[in-house]
C-alpha positions in Angstrom: 5.0 -77.9 12.3 2.2 -76.5 10.1 0.2 -79.4 8.5 -1.4 -78.9 5.1 -5.0 -78.7 4.7 -6.7 -82.0 4.9 -8.6 -83.0 1.7 -12.1 -81.7 1.5 -13.7 -84.9 1.4 -13.1 -85.5 5.1 -15.3 -82.6 5.9 -18.0 -84.7 4.4 -17.3 -87.7 6.4 -14.7 -88.6 9.0 -14.5 -85.4 11.0 -18.2 -85.5 11.6 -18.5 -89.3 12.0 -20.1 -90.8 15.1 -18.8 -94.1 16.1 -21.4 -96.8 15.3 -21.6 -100.4 16.4 -24.8 -101.5 14.5 -26.8 -100.8 11.4 -29.7 -99.8 13.7 -28.4 -96.2 13.8 -28.5 -95.9 9.9 -31.1 -93.4 8.5 -32.8 -96.1 6.5 -35.8 -93.8 5.7 -33.8 -91.9 3.2 -32.5 -94.9 1.3 -35.3 -94.6 -1.3 -34.3 -91.1 -2.3 -30.6 -91.9 -2.2 -30.7 -95.0 -4.6 -29.6 -93.8 -8.0 -27.4 -96.4 -9.6 -30.0 -98.6 -11.1 -29.7 -100.0 -14.6 -32.9 -98.4 -15.6 -33.2 -94.7 -14.8 -36.1 -93.7 -12.4 -39.0 -91.7 -13.7 -38.2 -89.0 -11.2 -34.6 -88.6 -12.6 -35.6 -88.7 -16.1 -38.3 -85.9 -15.3 -35.6 -83.9 -13.7 -33.3 -84.1 -16.6 -36.0 -83.3 -19.0 -37.4 -80.3 -17.1 -34.2 -78.7 -16.2 -31.5 -79.7 -18.6 -29.2 -76.6 -17.8 -29.5 -76.7 -13.9 -26.6 -76.6 -11.5 -25.2 -79.8 -10.0 -23.2 -80.1 -6.9 -20.1 -82.3 -7.3 -19.6 -83.7 -3.8 -16.5 -85.4 -2.8 -16.7 -87.9 0.0 -14.5 -90.6 1.5 -16.6 -93.3 -0.2 -17.0 -91.7 -3.8 -18.0 -88.7 -5.8 -21.8 -87.8 -6.0 -23.7 -85.5 -8.2 -26.3 -83.7 -6.0 -28.9 -81.5 -7.3 -30.0 -78.2 -5.5 -33.1 -80.1 -4.2 -30.7 -82.6 -2.5 -31.4 -85.5 -4.9 -28.6 -87.6 -5.8 -28.6 -88.3 -9.5 -25.0 -89.9 -10.0 -22.7 -91.7 -7.6 -19.2 -93.0 -8.6 -17.6 -94.9 -5.7 -14.1 -95.4 -4.9 -12.7 -99.1 -4.8 -13.2 -100.7 -1.5 -9.4 -100.2 -0.5 -8.2 -97.6 1.9 -5.0 -97.0 0.1 -6.8 -96.3 -3.2 -9.4 -94.2 -1.5 -6.5 -92.1 0.1 -4.5 -91.7 -3.0 -7.7 -90.5 -4.9 -8.4 -88.1 -2.1 -5.0 -86.9 -2.2 -5.0 -86.3 -5.9 -8.2 -84.4 -5.7 -7.2 -82.2 -2.8 -4.1 -81.1 -5.1 -6.5 -80.3 -7.9 -6.0 -83.4 -9.9 -9.0 -85.0 -11.8 -9.2 -88.6 -10.5 -10.8 -91.4 -12.4 -13.9 -91.2 -10.2 -14.3 -87.4 -10.6 -13.8 -87.9 -14.4 -16.4 -90.6 -14.5 -18.8 -88.5 -12.5 -18.2 -85.4 -14.8 -18.8 -87.4 -18.0 -22.1 -88.9 -16.7 -23.4 -85.5 -15.4 -22.5 -83.9 -18.8 -24.4 -86.6 -20.6 -27.4 -85.7 -18.4 -27.3 -82.2 -19.6 -25.8 -80.4 -16.6 -23.6 -77.4 -17.5 -23.0 -75.7 -14.3 -21.0 -77.4 -11.4 -20.4 -76.6 -7.8 -17.4 -77.8 -5.9 -16.1 -77.2 -2.4 -12.5 -78.0 -3.7 -11.4 -74.9 -5.3 -8.2 -76.4 -6.8 -10.3 -79.1 -8.3 -12.9 -76.8 -9.5 -10.4 -74.8 -11.4 -8.8 -77.9 -13.0 -12.4 -79.1 -14.1 -13.3 -75.6 -15.6 -10.2 -75.8 -17.7 -10.6 -79.4 -18.7 -14.2 -79.4 -19.6 -14.9 -75.8 -20.5 -17.9 -75.6 -18.3 -19.3 -73.0 -15.7 -17.8 -73.8 -12.3 -18.5 -72.5 -8.9 -16.3 -72.9 -5.7 -18.0 -72.6 -2.4 -16.9 -73.2 1.2 -19.9 -75.3 2.3 -23.3 -76.1 0.7 -26.5 -77.7 1.5 -25.6 -80.5 -0.7 -22.5 -81.2 1.3 -24.5 -81.3 4.4 -27.1 -83.6 3.1 -24.6 -86.2 1.9 -22.5 -85.8 5.2 -25.7 -86.6 7.3 -26.4 -89.7 5.3 -22.9 -91.0 4.3 -23.1 -94.1 6.6 -26.4 -95.2 4.9 -24.8 -94.4 1.4 -21.9 -96.5 2.2 -23.9 -99.4 3.2 -26.5 -99.0 0.3 -23.5 -99.1 -2.2 -21.8 -102.1 -0.7 -18.8 -100.1 0.4 -19.4 -101.4 3.9 -21.6 -104.2 5.5 -22.7 -101.9 8.3 -21.9 -98.7 10.2 -19.1 -100.3 12.2 -17.3 -101.4 9.2 -17.7 -98.1 7.5 -16.4 -96.2 10.6 -13.4 -98.8 10.5 -12.8 -98.0 6.9 -13.1 -94.2 7.6 -10.3 -94.4 10.2 -8.0 -96.3 7.9 -8.4 -93.7 5.2 -8.0 -90.8 7.7 -4.9 -92.3 9.0 -3.3 -92.8 5.6 -4.4 -89.2 4.5 -3.0 -87.6 7.6 0.2 -89.5 7.2 0.5 -88.2 3.6 -0.3 -84.7 4.8 2.7 -84.9 7.4 5.0 -86.2 4.8 4.0 -83.4 2.4 4.5 -80.9 5.2 8.0 -82.4 5.9 8.9 -82.2 2.2 7.9 -78.5 2.1 9.9 -77.9 5.3 12.9 -79.9 3.8 13.1 -77.4 1.0 13.5 -74.6 3.5 16.1 -76.6 5.5 18.0 -77.3 2.3 18.1 -73.6 1.5 19.3 -72.7 5.1 22.0 -75.4 5.1 23.2 -74.1 1.6 23.3 -70.6 3.0 25.4 -71.7 6.1 27.7 -73.5 3.6 28.1 -70.6 1.2 28.5 -68.3 4.3 31.5 -70.4 5.5 33.0 -70.3 2.0 32.5 -66.5 1.8 34.0 -65.9 5.2 37.1 -68.1 4.4 37.6 -66.5 1.0 37.3 -62.8 2.4 39.3 -63.6 5.3 42.2 -64.8 3.3 41.8 -61.8 1.0 42.0 -59.6 4.1 45.2 -61.3 5.2 46.7 -60.8 1.8 45.7 -57.1 1.5 46.8 -56.3 5.2 49.9 -58.3 4.8 51.2 -55.6 2.4 51.3 -53.4 5.4 52.0 -55.7 8.3 52.9 -59.2 6.9 54.2 -60.7 10.2 50.8 -60.5 11.9 49.5 -63.6 10.2 52.3 -65.6 12.0 50.9 -64.3 15.4 47.3 -64.6 14.8 45.6 -67.7 13.4 41.9 -67.0 13.9 40.4 -65.2 11.0 37.8 -63.5 13.3 40.5 -62.2 15.7 42.6 -61.1 12.8 39.6 -59.0 11.4 38.9 -57.6 14.9 42.5 -56.4 15.2 42.3 -54.5 11.9 38.9 -53.2 12.7 40.2 -51.9 16.1 43.7 -50.6 15.3 43.8 -50.0 11.5 47.6 -48.8 11.1 50.2 -51.2 12.8 51.6 -48.2 14.6 48.2 -48.1 16.6 48.4 -51.5 18.1 48.3 -51.5 22.0 49.2 -54.3 24.4 46.3 -53.5 26.8 43.7 -54.1 23.8 45.7 -57.2 22.6 45.1 -58.7 26.1 41.3 -58.0 25.9 41.3 -59.8 22.6 42.8 -62.9 24.3 46.2 -62.3 22.7 48.1 -61.6 26.0 50.8 -64.2 25.4 51.4 -63.0 21.8 51.1 -59.2 22.7 54.8 -58.6 23.2 55.8 -60.3 19.9 53.1 -58.6 18.0 54.2 -55.1 19.2 57.8 -55.9 18.6 57.0 -57.1 14.9 54.9 -54.0 14.3 57.8 -51.6 15.1 60.3 -53.6 13.1 57.9 -54.7 10.3 59.1 -55.2 6.7 55.6 -54.1 5.5 55.1 -50.9 3.4 53.5 -47.9 5.1 49.7 -47.2 4.0 47.8 -44.2 3.3 45.0 -43.5 5.7 42.4 -44.1 2.8 43.9 -47.7 2.0 43.9 -48.4 5.9 40.3 -47.1 6.0 39.3 -49.6 3.1 40.9 -52.5 5.0 39.0 -51.5 8.1 35.7 -51.4 6.1 36.3 -55.1 4.9 37.3 -56.2 8.4 34.0 -54.6 9.8 31.9 -56.5 7.2 33.6 -59.6 7.9 32.8 -59.3 11.7 29.2 -58.6 10.7 29.2 -61.9 9.0 30.9 -63.8 11.7 28.1 -62.3 14.2 25.3 -63.4 11.7 26.7 -67.0 11.2 25.6 -68.2 14.7 22.0 -66.8 14.1 21.8 -68.8 10.7 23.1 -72.0 12.6 20.6 -71.5 15.2 17.8 -71.1 12.7 19.0 -74.2 10.8 19.1 -76.3 14.0 15.6 -75.3 14.8 14.3 -76.2 11.5 16.0 -79.5 11.5 14.8 -80.3 15.0 11.2 -79.4 13.8 11.1 -81.7 10.7 13.5 -84.4 11.8 13.6 -84.6 15.7 14.9 -88.2 15.6 17.8 -87.4 13.2 18.6 -84.3 15.1 18.7 -86.2 18.3 21.2 -88.7 17.0 23.2 -86.5 14.6 22.9 -83.1 16.2 20.6 -80.6 14.4 23.2 -79.0 12.1 24.7 -82.2 11.0 21.1 -83.5 10.4 20.3 -80.6 8.3 23.5 -81.0 6.2 22.6 -84.6 5.7 19.0 -83.6 4.5 20.6 -81.0 2.2 23.1 -83.6 0.7 20.5 -86.2 0.2 18.1 -83.6 -1.4 15.1 -84.1 1.0 14.2 -86.0 4.2 12.3 -88.4 2.0 15.4 -89.3 -0.1 17.5 -89.6 3.0 14.9 -92.0 4.5 15.0 -94.1 1.3 18.8 -94.5 1.4 20.7 -97.5 2.8 23.1 -96.8 5.7 26.0 -97.5 3.4 25.0 -94.5 1.3 24.4 -92.2 4.2 27.8 -93.2 5.5 29.4 -91.8 2.3 27.2 -88.7 1.9 29.7 -85.8 1.2 32.5 -88.0 0.1 31.5 -88.5 -3.5 34.5 -87.0 -5.0 36.8 -89.1 -2.9 34.8 -92.2 -3.8 35.0 -91.6 -7.6 38.7 -91.0 -7.3 39.2 -94.1 -5.3 37.5 -96.1 -8.2 39.5 -94.2 -10.9 42.8 -94.8 -9.2 42.1 -98.2 -7.5 42.9 -96.4 -4.2 41.2 -97.2 -0.9 37.7 -95.9 -0.8 36.7 -93.3 1.9 35.4 -94.6 5.1 33.0 -91.6 5.8 31.7 -88.4 4.5 29.8 -85.7 6.4 29.3 -87.9 9.4 33.0 -87.6 10.3 32.0 -84.3 11.9 29.9 -86.3 14.5 32.1 -86.8 17.7 31.3 -90.6 17.6 33.6 -90.8 14.4 36.1 -88.0 14.7 37.1 -88.8 18.3 37.9 -92.3 17.4 41.5 -93.5 16.6 42.0 -93.6 12.9 41.8 -97.4 12.7 38.4 -97.6 14.3 36.6 -94.7 12.4 35.4 -97.0 9.7 33.6 -99.2 12.1 32.3 -96.2 14.1 31.0 -94.6 10.8 29.0 -97.8 9.8 27.4 -97.9 13.3 26.4 -94.3 13.3 25.0 -94.5 9.6 22.8 -97.5 10.6 21.4 -95.3 13.6 20.9 -92.2 11.2 19.1 -94.4 8.8 16.7 -95.7 11.4 16.2 -92.1 12.7 15.5 -90.7 9.3 13.0 -93.4 8.5 11.1 -92.8 11.7 11.0 -89.1 11.0 9.6 -89.5 7.5 7.4 -92.6 7.8 6.0 -92.8 11.3 7.0 -90.0 13.5 7.8 -92.4 16.4 10.2 -90.9 18.9 13.0 -93.2 18.8 15.9 -90.7 18.7 16.7 -90.8 22.4 16.8 -94.7 22.3 19.1 -94.6 19.3 21.4 -92.0 20.9 21.6 -94.2 24.2 22.6 -97.2 22.0 25.2 -95.2 20.4 26.6 -94.0 23.6 26.7 -97.5 25.1 28.6 -98.8 21.9 30.9 -95.9 22.1 
């Protein structure tokens, strides 16, 4: 599964971190030039602002805050995130998607007040949002010297600004933020893949409906010529194959019927064809029926390919759910719920009745017994049971499916095999 791009701020921090165990490793020599957030502006900063009011400023996102850094690697503004991993991760997530967070907004206001009118970002989405919101000149670059400067001194900055007591605490904070951000990235990827699974599941559903409608239409149409054939051949695909191969009822041969698996019915089919009550058809009419039968056969051949693709997608984004439910049923449950996230949020009782909404509303309206199961009836654990035991089996299966969906969306822990084992033991 392809994971979305990690927020740019981690390129200015966690990915280049070196585990530290003491403050001795901090680059304390650069602290005087890093210190910027004093109540009275330093003379150096004032001189900078007076001499070059229209200069470019780099807006550097990091995992501790947003910094305004000049072309000379001087930090003139620093707006820090709260000392809370969840809030830091949330801010980084918003910024990575191009949203102006509170910290970015504060930094922009302060830099604009200082007279800067050209801004450099490494986050292209955020740069575009800032350009539209503030009407300023904005450049988006892949990497800059300002980023490198801040990255090299991030530990010292975190300690100086009180976001960590020492480098060890800073590293621990970074790990927590990285874990939260990576988890959100995985969840985003799952949500995006869920959309594709939903579309594929809907395609399979529509394909089944189309095959059923067209197969019935073919039976009605060919029934004008050979009405008795429907009594002898139940399968739609075999029926279409017969028409595609023989066309006119007079062309039906016993040998080919046996090749199609109709050996037992072959004698009666041939007898019915000779004495049929159907009307004779012109070759052009028979030809159109054969064309429809050929298209149906192509769709029947296409259906397993769609099912295989759907199973692969479901196994990719929801391995635990696919292990317990089977990949196709897992995909159908995700489609019915609306997304893997929504399915993971559902109680087991709701999952049990997914797909039985009409029956549920009808039971409430007529005071009839409510349904015991929806889509999960397709699972052998339910449909193979005697009718009186299906309700209990459906509840047990729904509980396992709920656990599997939550593991897939929230943690990714591989618990599917264990849930399936428990289900087999209970069965």
